[in-house]
Backbone as a ProteinNet text record, in pm:
[ID]
protein_1_A
[PRIMARY]
MTGRAITPDVLLRAYAAGIFPMAESRDDPSIHWIDPKRRGVIPLDQFHISRSLRQRILHSNYTIRTDSYFSGVVQGCAEREETWINGDIFALYLALHEAGYAHSLEVWEADELIGGVYGVTLGAAFFGESMFSRRTDASKVALAWLVDRLRAGGFTLFDTQFLTAHLASLGAVEISRAEYRAQLAAALQQPASFDPPGYSPSAATVSQRRIHTS
[TERTIARY]
-7543.8	-7653.6	-7761.4	-7886.9	-7995.5	-8033.6	-8093.2	-8131.3	-8231.2	-8314.3	-8415.6	-8352.4	-8226.5	-8158.5	-8091.4	-8095	-8030.7	-8137.3	-8126.2	-8217.8	-8148.5	-8223.5	-8158.8	-8058.5	-8087.6	-7994.1	-7864.2	-7875.8	-7756.1	-7674.5	-7741.6	-7672.9	-7596.7	-7658	-7589.5	-7468.1	-7480.9	-7367.8	-7254.5	-7291.5	-7189.7	-7111.9	-7182.5	-7113.7	-7019.5	-7066	-6983.1	-6859.1	-6866.7	-6752.6	-6664	-6706.3	-6622.8	-6653.7	-6768.5	-6804.4	-6937.4	-6963.5	-7087.2	-7136.3	-7264.8	-7321.8	-7326.2	-7319.2	-7338.4	-7397.1	-7478.4	-7524.5	-7447.3	-7442.8	-7372.7	-7446.9	-7580.1	-7661.9	-7799.7	-7883.7	-8018.4	-8103	-8069.1	-8147.7	-8090.3	-7975.3	-7912.7	-7968.5	-8032.1	-8089.6	-7986.3	-7864.2	-7761.2	-7697.5	-7659.2	-7588.6	-7455.9	-7348.9	-7214.5	-7162.6	-7090.5	-7027.6	-6890	-6862.3	-6738.8	-6651.9	-6523.5	-6427.3	-6297	-6291.9	-6176.5	-6044.6	-5936.9	-5804.1	-5766	-5811.1	-5788.8	-5924.8	-5940.8	-6072.5	-6068	-6170.7	-6180.9	-6246.4	-6188.3	-6246.9	-6225.6	-6313.6	-6293.2	-6259.9	-6135	-6104	-6186.8	-6265.3	-6362.6	-6299.1	-6173.2	-6105.3	-6023.8	-6038.6	-5959.9	-6047	-6175.5	-6263	-6225.5	-6210.2	-6165.5	-6284.7	-6288.4	-6387.1	-6313.1	-6334.2	-6270.7	-6341.6	-6279	-6341.4	-6472.8	-6473.6	-6596.9	-6707.6	-6673.1	-6774	-6823.5	-6733.5	-6775	-6877.5	-6853.3	-6948	-7081.1	-7074.7	-7197.1	-7278.8	-7212.3	-7281.7	-7343.7	-7268.2	-7312.5	-7423	-7419	-7503.6	-7611.1	-7614	-7721	-7847.5	-7959.5	-8087.4	-8134.8	-8051.5	-8081.4	-8130.1	-8211.9	-8254.1	-8199.1	-8143.1	-8087.3	-8183.2	-8216	-8303.3	-8238.4	-8281.2	-8235.9	-8356.5	-8347.3	-8446.7	-8589.3	-8606.4	-8742.3	-8789.6	-8694.2	-8731	-8620.7	-8601	-8494	-8506.7	-8626.1	-8644.5	-8612	-8641.1	-8609.9	-8460.8	-8383.4	-8237.5	-8182.8	-8229.9	-8183.3	-8221.2	-8342.4	-8385.2	-8298	-8265.1	-8176.7	-8040.8	-7988.9	-7859.1	-7866.2	-7982.6	-7997.8	-8026.6	-8062.2	-8099.8	-7976.5	-7899.9	-7784.8	-7773.7	-7696.9	-7692.3	-7648.3	-7547.7	-7502.3	-7513.7	-7578.3	-7595.2	-7583.5	-7536.8	-7528.5	-7651.7	-7745.8	-7864.9	-7977.6	-8000	-8113	-8233.7	-8341.5	-8463.4	-8448.5	-8376.2	-8359.3	-8272.8	-8167.5	-8084.4	-8165.8	-8245.7	-8332.7	-8420.5	-8484.1	-8573.8	-8499.7	-8379.4	-8301.7	-8267.3	-8227.6	-8191.9	-8314.5	-8427.3	-8551	-8584.2	-8563.1	-8589	-8492.9	-8366	-8270.3	-8308.5	-8357.9	-8402.5	-8519.6	-8615.5	-8731.9	-8692.2	-8582.9	-8533.8	-8442.5	-8411.6	-8330.1	-8181.3	-8139.4	-7996.1	-7946.7	-8034.6	-7994.3	-8053.1	-7973.7	-8013.2	-7980.6	-8053.9	-8026.2	-8006.1	-7917.9	-7906.2	-7938.9	-8034.8	-8094.7	-8072.5	-8052.1	-8040.7	-8164.2	-8238.8	-8363.5	-8352.7	-8412.4	-8430.2	-8581	-8635.7	-8780.7	-8836.4	-8925.5	-8983	-8923.4	-8803.5	-8738.4	-8613.5	-8605	-8486	-8378.5	-8268.3	-8167.3	-8035.6	-8021.9	-7899.7	-7911.1	-7819.5	-7822.8	-7724.3	-7717.2	-7628.8	-7700.2	-7677.6	-7735.1	-7631.8	-7654.4	-7562.5	-7618.7	-7537.1	-7576.4	-7491.8	-7552	-7478.7	-7476.1	-7358.5	-7339.3	-7235.8	-7268.8	-7174.6	-7135.2	-7004.6	-6953.9	-6902.5	-6955.9	-6919.4	-7035.5	-7005.5	-7103.5	-7053.4	-7132.8	-7096.8	-7168.8	-7098	-7158.4	-7184.8	-7307.1	-7343.7	-7339.4	-7404.7	-7407.4	-7455.9	-7434	-7480.4	-7518.2	-7594	-7633.1	-7647.1	-7651.7	-7659.1	-7739	-7835.1	-7911	-7883.5	-7790.7	-7743.3	-7591.8	-7522.5	-7378.4	-7341.7	-7254.8	-7199.3	-7299.7	-7419.9	-7518.7	-7471.5	-7402	-7353.3	-7239.4	-7156.9	-7051.8	-7110.9	-7215.3	-7284.7	-7340	-7400	-7453.5	-7344.4	-7229.4	-7119.6	-7067.9	-7059.8	-7011.5	-7103.9	-7234.2	-7329.3	-7326.8	-7307	-7300.8	-7179.3	-7062.5	-6941.1	-6958.3	-7016.9	-7040	-7129.9	-7233.6	-7326.2	-7255.8	-7175.5	-7106.8	-7008.3	-6937.9	-6845.6	-6921.7	-7032.1	-7111.3	-7170.9	-7200.4	-7264	-7167.5	-7037.2	-6939.6	-6892	-6915.1	-6867.4	-6715.9	-6653.5	-6507.7	-6465.1	-6557.2	-6524.3	-6629.4	-6585.6	-6672	-6617.7	-6681.2	-6640.6	-6703.5	-6620.4	-6673	-6658.4	-6614.6	-6596.6	-6479.6	-6491.6	-6384.3	-6337.9	-6218.2	-6166.8	-6184.8	-6254.6	-6269.3	-6200.3	-6177.7	-6116.5	-6204.9	-6335.1	-6430.2	-6414.2	-6408.3	-6395.1	-6256.1	-6153.7	-6017.9	-6007.1	-6078	-6074.3	-6135.5	-6213.2	-6278.3	-6205.4	-6093.7	-6014	-6015.2	-6086.9	-6088.8	-5950.4	-5919.4	-5792.4	-5820.2	-5717.5	-5727	-5642.7	-5698.4	-5624	-5631	-5542.3	-5539.6	-5659.4	-5686.9	-5795	-5770	-5645.2	-5613.3	-5637.3	-5595.3	-5616.9	-5765.5	-5838.8	-5983.7	-6049.3	-6011.8	-6071.8	-6041	-5921.8	-5886.6	-5972.4	-5987	-6070	-6216.6	-6262.3	-6399.9	-6423.8	-6333.1	-6349.1	-6358.4	-6274.6	-6278.6	-6409.1	-6455	-6577.4	-6700.1	-6702.7	-6818.6	-6834.1	-6729.6	-6734	-6772.9	-6796.2	-6824.8	-6965.2	-7030.1	-7163.3	-7153.9	-7254.3	-7263.6	-7411.1	-7443.8	-7582.8	-7589.5	-7673.6	-7694	-7776.3	-7850	-7928.2	-7888.2	-7768.3	-7720	-7807.8	-7834.9	-7918.7	-7862.2	-7949.4	-7908	-7833.1	-7813.8	-7737.7	-7818.7	-7765.1	-7834.1	-7732.8	-7693.5	-7587.3	-7635.5	-7540.8	-7570	-7474.8	-7509.6	-7421.6	-7285.5	-7284.4	-7157.9	-7066.4	-7121.1	-7035.9	-6993.7	-7084.4	-7051.1	-6942	-6944.5	-6852.7	-6712.1	-6690.3	-6559.3	-6460.5	-6498.5	-6409	-6294.3	-6171.2	-6047.7	-6062.8	-6061.2	-6076.7	-5952.3	-5969.6	-5859.9	-5878.7	-5772.4	-5774.1	-5822	-5849.5	-5890.7	-6030.8
-4329	-4393.2	-4290.1	-4325.1	-4233.9	-4248.3	-4142.9	-4145.5	-4254.6	-4290.6	-4393.4	-4529.5	-4546.8	-4674.6	-4679.4	-4567	-4558.9	-4554.5	-4643.2	-4645.3	-4584.3	-4547.1	-4498.3	-4597.2	-4726.9	-4826.8	-4827.7	-4816.5	-4808.9	-4685.6	-4574.7	-4450.9	-4465.7	-4528.2	-4549.2	-4640.1	-4742.7	-4833	-4761.2	-4667.3	-4588.7	-4502.3	-4436.3	-4356.2	-4442.9	-4559.8	-4649.5	-4695.2	-4693.5	-4732	-4612.9	-4490.9	-4373.6	-4293.4	-4318	-4243.2	-4172.1	-4071.4	-3995.1	-3953.7	-3918.6	-3889.5	-3740.7	-3707.6	-3571.5	-3578.4	-3477.5	-3459.8	-3343.5	-3338.5	-3228.5	-3096.4	-3104.4	-2984.7	-3027.1	-2929.7	-2962.3	-3026.5	-3004	-3059	-3187.6	-3231.5	-3354.6	-3473.1	-3569.2	-3682.6	-3784.5	-3773.6	-3871.9	-3835.5	-3938.4	-3920.8	-3995	-3927.5	-3985	-4009.8	-4118.2	-4147.2	-4081.1	-4011.3	-3935	-3997.4	-4015.7	-4073.7	-3993.6	-3875.8	-3785.9	-3846.3	-3812.7	-3854.9	-3783.2	-3658.1	-3579.8	-3541.5	-3560.6	-3541.1	-3427.2	-3345	-3240	-3290.1	-3255.6	-3289.3	-3170.7	-3158.2	-3062.2	-3140.8	-3138	-3201	-3131.8	-3208.2	-3148.4	-3074	-3101.6	-3028.4	-2911.2	-2880.9	-2772.5	-2672.9	-2669.8	-2573.8	-2432.6	-2343.1	-2206.5	-2111.4	-2034.2	-1927.7	-1795.2	-1709.2	-1577.5	-1487.2	-1375.7	-1281.1	-1229	-1202.7	-1151.9	-1257.1	-1384.5	-1489.5	-1508.3	-1497.1	-1507.6	-1399.3	-1278.7	-1170.1	-1196.5	-1253.6	-1285.7	-1390.5	-1492.1	-1596.3	-1539.5	-1453.8	-1401.9	-1297.3	-1216.8	-1098	-1095.2	-1192.1	-1195.8	-1255.6	-1206.2	-1253.4	-1374.4	-1480.3	-1600.5	-1711.7	-1798.4	-1919.4	-2039.2	-2133.6	-2254.4	-2370.7	-2440.5	-2558.1	-2672.7	-2792	-2908.9	-2987.3	-3028.6	-3117.7	-3064	-2932.1	-2878.1	-2846.1	-2828.6	-2796.1	-2847.7	-2979.7	-3041.8	-3008.6	-3022.9	-2998.1	-2853.5	-2759.9	-2620.3	-2594.8	-2667	-2652.5	-2706.8	-2823.5	-2878.1	-2784.4	-2731.1	-2636.8	-2512.1	-2461.4	-2345.4	-2373	-2493.5	-2530.9	-2542.6	-2580.3	-2599	-2468.7	-2363.9	-2237	-2152.2	-2198.7	-2122.3	-2146.3	-2062.4	-2069.6	-2206.5	-2263.4	-2397.5	-2486.2	-2600.4	-2691.7	-2835.3	-2922.5	-3065.3	-3138.6	-3065.9	-3126.3	-3128	-3243.2	-3255.8	-3315	-3335.4	-3382.4	-3517.2	-3609.8	-3743	-3737	-3656.5	-3642.1	-3580.3	-3479.7	-3417.2	-3523.7	-3606.7	-3709.3	-3813.1	-3850.2	-3949.4	-3900	-3772.1	-3721.1	-3699.5	-3666	-3660.1	-3798.4	-3902.1	-4038.1	-4075.5	-4036.7	-4064.2	-3987.7	-3866	-3788.9	-3857.6	-3901.9	-3969.5	-4098.9	-4160.8	-4284.5	-4257	-4130.4	-4094.7	-4086.3	-4090.4	-4087.3	-3950.8	-3865.9	-3733.9	-3626.6	-3525.5	-3423.3	-3284.1	-3188.3	-3048.6	-2969.6	-2870.9	-2770	-2637	-2565.9	-2450.1	-2323.1	-2212.7	-2081.2	-2001	-1958.8	-1886.2	-1743.8	-1650.6	-1514.1	-1491	-1487.6	-1488.4	-1612.8	-1595.3	-1712.1	-1735.6	-1679.8	-1695.1	-1781.6	-1882.8	-1967.4	-1892.5	-1857.1	-1772.8	-1845.7	-1968.5	-2043.4	-2183.2	-2268.6	-2403.4	-2495.8	-2615.5	-2719.4	-2852.2	-2945.8	-3079.1	-3184.9	-3304.7	-3414.1	-3545.8	-3647.7	-3786	-3838.7	-3916.2	-3976.6	-4128.8	-4184.3	-4329.1	-4352	-4428	-4446.4	-4311.8	-4288.5	-4161.7	-4072.1	-4091.9	-4009.1	-3920.1	-3792.3	-3700.6	-3659	-3687	-3655.1	-3525.7	-3414.4	-3287	-3277.8	-3245.6	-3241.6	-3101	-3007.3	-2872.7	-2775.9	-2647.3	-2543.3	-2421.4	-2331.2	-2209.5	-2096.3	-1974.3	-1856.3	-1747.4	-1690.2	-1576.1	-1449	-1459.2	-1345.6	-1360	-1252.6	-1257.8	-1356.3	-1450.3	-1547.7	-1650.5	-1657.3	-1752.7	-1897	-1928.8	-2066.4	-2094.9	-1994.1	-2012	-2033.1	-1958.9	-1977.4	-2119.9	-2166.5	-2302.4	-2405.1	-2387.7	-2482.7	-2481.6	-2364.7	-2357.2	-2434.9	-2414.8	-2489.4	-2638.5	-2672.5	-2813.1	-2881.6	-2817.7	-2877.2	-2901.3	-2806.3	-2824.6	-2945.1	-2960.1	-3073.2	-3205.3	-3208.3	-3332.4	-3373.6	-3277.2	-3307.5	-3365.6	-3301.9	-3347.8	-3486.2	-3515.9	-3642.7	-3757.4	-3732.3	-3840	-3868.4	-3775.7	-3796.9	-3777.2	-3850	-3841.5	-3796.4	-3800.1	-3764.6	-3668.8	-3551.3	-3455	-3442.1	-3510.1	-3514.4	-3396.6	-3311.7	-3200.7	-3227.5	-3345.7	-3388.6	-3317.3	-3187.1	-3111.1	-3000	-2948.9	-2836.2	-2709	-2611.7	-2480.9	-2377	-2258.8	-2151.7	-2116	-2117.4	-2088.7	-2188.9	-2316.9	-2420.6	-2418.2	-2390.2	-2383.9	-2274.2	-2163.4	-2055.1	-2095.8	-2202.9	-2252.5	-2373	-2411.4	-2519.9	-2648.1	-2651.4	-2772.5	-2797.3	-2924.2	-2963.8	-3070.5	-3099.4	-3201.8	-3321.1	-3441.3	-3562.1	-3656.7	-3754.9	-3848.8	-3942.9	-4004.3	-4102.6	-4215.2	-4260.9	-4370.1	-4328.1	-4206.4	-4158.4	-4141.3	-4091	-4076.4	-4212.3	-4311.1	-4444.2	-4500.8	-4475.3	-4524.6	-4455.9	-4323.7	-4251.6	-4294.7	-4316.9	-4360.8	-4498.6	-4591.3	-4726.2	-4723.1	-4641.4	-4631.1	-4568.2	-4464.2	-4395.1	-4484.6	-4567.5	-4654.9	-4758.8	-4783.5	-4882.9	-4822.4	-4692.2	-4625.2	-4566.4	-4562.3	-4501.8	-4351.3	-4281.2	-4136.4	-4098.6	-3980.1	-3934.5	-3790	-3762.9	-3626.2	-3547.3	-3616.4	-3554.1	-3615.7	-3582.5	-3646.1	-3611.3	-3706.8	-3682.5	-3569.4	-3478.7	-3370.6	-3257.7	-3265.1	-3160.6	-3032.2	-2925.6	-2797.1	-2685.1	-2661.3	-2564.7	-2420.9	-2331.4	-2188.9	-2117.3	-1995.4	-1917.7	-1897.3	-1881.1	-1858.6	-1979.6	-2099.9	-2219.6	-2249.9	-2233.2	-2260	-2166.4	-2041.4	-1940.8	-1951	-2041.2	-2050.8	-2136.2	-2199.5	-2291.1	-2218.7	-2239.4	-2198	-2059.9	-1956.4	-1821.8	-1779.8	-1731.1	-1681.3	-1532.1	-1465.1	-1320	-1264.5	-1349.7	-1300.7	-1242.3
-17428.9	-17358	-17329.8	-17349	-17315.8	-17169.8	-17114.6	-16974.4	-16942	-17038.8	-17012.1	-16986.2	-17027.7	-17004.4	-16867.9	-16795.5	-16664.6	-16557.1	-16461.3	-16347.9	-16225.5	-16123.3	-16001.2	-15943.5	-15952.3	-15899.5	-15980.6	-16112.7	-16197.1	-16160.8	-16135.6	-16100.4	-15968.8	-15869.8	-15742	-15758.8	-15839.4	-15861.6	-15935.6	-16022.5	-16091.9	-15992.9	-15901.6	-15800.6	-15717.5	-15679.8	-15599.6	-15676.4	-15809.2	-15892.7	-15927.9	-15888	-15910.1	-16034.3	-16097.5	-16217.4	-16196.6	-16281.4	-16268.1	-16406.6	-16420.6	-16552.3	-16583.7	-16711.7	-16759.9	-16900.8	-16934.6	-17072.2	-17133.8	-17265.6	-17332.5	-17314.7	-17307.1	-17290.7	-17242.8	-17207.7	-17161.1	-17270	-17396.8	-17507.5	-17565.3	-17514.4	-17563.4	-17485	-17551.1	-17479.4	-17432.4	-17481.2	-17445	-17311.6	-17236.9	-17110.7	-17118.9	-17076.8	-17083.6	-16942.4	-16924.1	-16795.9	-16791.2	-16682.5	-16668.3	-16559.7	-16592.2	-16497.7	-16508.3	-16445.1	-16464.8	-16416.5	-16484.6	-16438.3	-16309.8	-16296.3	-16175	-16117.9	-15987.5	-15924.7	-15824	-15824.8	-15726.2	-15598.2	-15484.3	-15354.3	-15260.1	-15161.4	-15053.6	-14927.2	-14881.4	-14752.5	-14643.2	-14570.6	-14480.4	-14363.7	-14335.8	-14228.9	-14283.7	-14412	-14472.4	-14548.5	-14519.5	-14586.5	-14544.9	-14641.9	-14615.9	-14605.6	-14501.3	-14488.9	-14480	-14577.7	-14576.8	-14475.8	-14445.5	-14353.4	-14409.8	-14541.5	-14601.8	-14599	-14623.1	-14616.7	-14473.8	-14378	-14237.8	-14203.9	-14248.5	-14222.5	-14291.9	-14411.6	-14484	-14407	-14354.9	-14278.9	-14151.8	-14085.2	-13955.3	-13966	-14070.6	-14070.7	-14179.4	-14267.7	-14367.6	-14306.9	-14351.3	-14300	-14380.7	-14379.8	-14455.5	-14362.6	-14416.7	-14347.5	-14422.6	-14350	-14411.2	-14388.2	-14494.8	-14485.7	-14562.9	-14531.2	-14607.1	-14656.4	-14782.2	-14843.2	-14840.6	-14832.1	-14833.7	-14975.3	-15067.9	-15206	-15298.5	-15294.7	-15372.5	-15521	-15575.7	-15719.3	-15753.7	-15661.7	-15686.2	-15692.2	-15611.9	-15615.3	-15747.5	-15789	-15917	-16031.2	-16025	-16128.1	-16128.4	-16010.1	-16001.7	-16062.2	-16040.4	-16097.7	-16249.6	-16301.3	-16446.4	-16519.1	-16445.1	-16507.9	-16539.4	-16632.5	-16681.1	-16831	-16897	-17043.2	-17092	-17027.3	-17062.2	-16939.5	-16953.2	-16841.4	-16889.2	-16799.6	-16830.6	-16777.4	-16717.8	-16656.8	-16760.1	-16822.9	-16914.9	-16840.5	-16910.4	-16846	-16777.8	-16841.1	-16782	-16656.7	-16658.7	-16539.2	-16425.7	-16458.6	-16358.2	-16292.1	-16374.6	-16321.9	-16237.8	-16277.9	-16204.1	-16063.8	-16052.2	-15919.9	-15832.2	-15892.9	-15814.5	-15758	-15838.3	-15791.1	-15678.2	-15689.1	-15581.1	-15454.9	-15471.7	-15355.6	-15286.7	-15363.6	-15306.6	-15236.9	-15283.6	-15221.3	-15102.5	-15074	-14958.8	-14983.7	-15110.3	-15142	-15188.8	-15235.7	-15284.1	-15192.5	-15163.5	-15066.2	-15117.7	-15066.3	-15098.7	-14970.5	-14978.1	-14873.8	-14939.2	-14880.1	-14945	-14863.4	-14933.2	-14870.5	-14910.6	-14810	-14833.4	-14779.6	-14852.1	-14804	-14800.2	-14678.6	-14661.6	-14731.3	-14828.2	-14895.2	-15033.4	-15058.8	-15189	-15176.6	-15260.9	-15267.4	-15345.1	-15278.8	-15343.2	-15369.9	-15323.8	-15348.2	-15290.5	-15331.2	-15277.4	-15345.9	-15292.7	-15344.7	-15327.6	-15420.1	-15402.6	-15437.3	-15385.4	-15411.8	-15364.2	-15376.3	-15347.1	-15232.1	-15143.9	-15033.1	-15046.8	-15022.2	-15011.6	-14903.1	-14800.3	-14691.1	-14634.4	-14621.2	-14569.9	-14681.5	-14802.7	-14917	-14956.6	-14981.4	-15038	-15175.1	-15277.6	-15414.8	-15453.4	-15446.1	-15480.1	-15629.1	-15665.5	-15807.1	-15865.2	-15801.8	-15856.9	-15749.8	-15773.8	-15682.1	-15763.8	-15702.5	-15773.1	-15673.8	-15727.1	-15642.1	-15712.7	-15641.7	-15692.8	-15612.9	-15517.5	-15440.2	-15424.7	-15400.1	-15381.8	-15270.9	-15303.2	-15208.9	-15158	-15215	-15162.2	-15176.3	-15286.4	-15301.7	-15204.3	-15173.9	-15074.3	-14935.9	-14905.7	-14778.3	-14769.4	-14878.6	-14881	-14855.4	-14919.4	-14901.1	-14757.9	-14696	-14558	-14464.1	-14480	-14396.2	-14429	-14556.3	-14595.2	-14534.1	-14541.8	-14485.8	-14336.2	-14265.7	-14122.7	-14097.1	-14177.6	-14164.1	-14194.4	-14299.5	-14334.7	-14226.3	-14170.4	-14060	-13940.9	-13907.3	-13793.2	-13817.8	-13944	-13977.3	-13998.9	-13987.9	-14000.4	-14141.4	-14234.5	-14371.4	-14378.4	-14467.1	-14483.1	-14622.4	-14718.3	-14856	-14910.1	-14957.4	-15025.7	-15166.9	-15259.6	-15399.2	-15473.4	-15535.7	-15616.1	-15766	-15801.6	-15940.9	-16007.8	-16029.1	-16091.9	-15997.9	-16023	-15946.3	-16027.7	-15971.6	-16034.2	-15946	-16000.8	-15922.6	-15803.2	-15824.7	-15717.1	-15603.7	-15636.5	-15532.9	-15470.2	-15549.9	-15495.1	-15390.1	-15409.3	-15311.8	-15178.4	-15179.8	-15058.4	-14998.4	-15058.6	-15003.3	-15082.7	-15195	-15276.9	-15337.9	-15357.7	-15417.8	-15523.4	-15601.7	-15704	-15662.3	-15676.9	-15645.5	-15765.4	-15766.8	-15879.4	-15873.4	-15985.4	-15990.3	-15890.4	-15879.6	-15786.8	-15642.1	-15606.8	-15470.2	-15442.7	-15541.2	-15523.8	-15500.1	-15580.7	-15564.7	-15426.1	-15375.3	-15241	-15135.1	-15145.9	-15049.3	-15059.7	-15181.3	-15202.4	-15140.7	-15165.3	-15111.1	-14959.1	-14895.5	-14749.5	-14703.6	-14773.1	-14732.9	-14746.3	-14849	-14869.9	-14760.2	-14685.4	-14578.5	-14444	-14440.3	-14314.2	-14314.5	-14198.4	-14190.8	-14173.6	-14220.6	-14201.3	-14214	-14164.1	-14169	-14215.4	-14313.7	-14358.4	-14256.4	-14172.8	-14065.9	-13932.6	-13882.8	-13759.6	-13639.8	-13552.5	-13434.7	-13348.3	-13308.1	-13219.8	-13286.5	-13416.6	-13486.5	-13491.8	-13436	-13431.5	-13453.8	-13578.8	-13607.6	-13591.9	-13575.7	-13572.7	-13667.2	-13705	-13791.6	-13726.8	-13594.4	-13523.2	-13533.8	-13515.4	-13521.1	-13664.8	-13760.1	-13900	-13949.1	-13905.5	-13956.8	-13899.6	-13804	-13740.6	-13816.4	-13924.8	-13995.9	-14062.5	-14017.8	-14087.8	-14153.1	-14070.6	-14122.9	-14199.7	-14321	-14403.3	-14428	-14465.6	-14472.6	-14604.8	-14702.3	-14833.8	-14830.2
[MASK]
++++++++++++++++++++++++++++++++++++++++++++++++++++++++++++++++++++++++++++++++++++++++++++++++++++++++++++++++++++++++++++++++++++++++++++++++++++++++++++++++++++++++++++++++++++++++++++++++++++++++++++++++++++++

């Protein structure tokens, strides 16, 4: 299927059904629907923060922002030798962002975007799409702040699509397709907010999540 045949509404319905899109490369115009047998998720009460990551959160001169440069985060995620983000996928997520369904969490050093993560929200589910880092641990810092925000906003499902060694080190696990669909169905029936009223996090509170010795 080409990206031009997919609308933002079709994309949202796909997420609600448990599938997501990918292209083979940035130059491939075709988009494929992915429905893994095993799904990666980060249980929001089991996110791991190592001692080194805690120090990075506490002592780096970073600023955390949300939705201030969504396109820049997607572009950062696409700037790698191999990427599944082609032009049509880029445009689709920009449209979801403009409609209020796609969000970015950004790590800034002065006026430079050095890391971030973006994803889609439906109900109490956050579908993490991709992340990038231009400084050591910047993507881990982004995930730590994101998990804190999702917890505060009432989210119950953080979908990472696949399990990687990087995500496993942060507490991600793999679950079956059936278990994922059950968690998704429950999350879609619950409200959540990416910008919860009164939410004012600090590096100290974010860094307290499940400290590990690695």
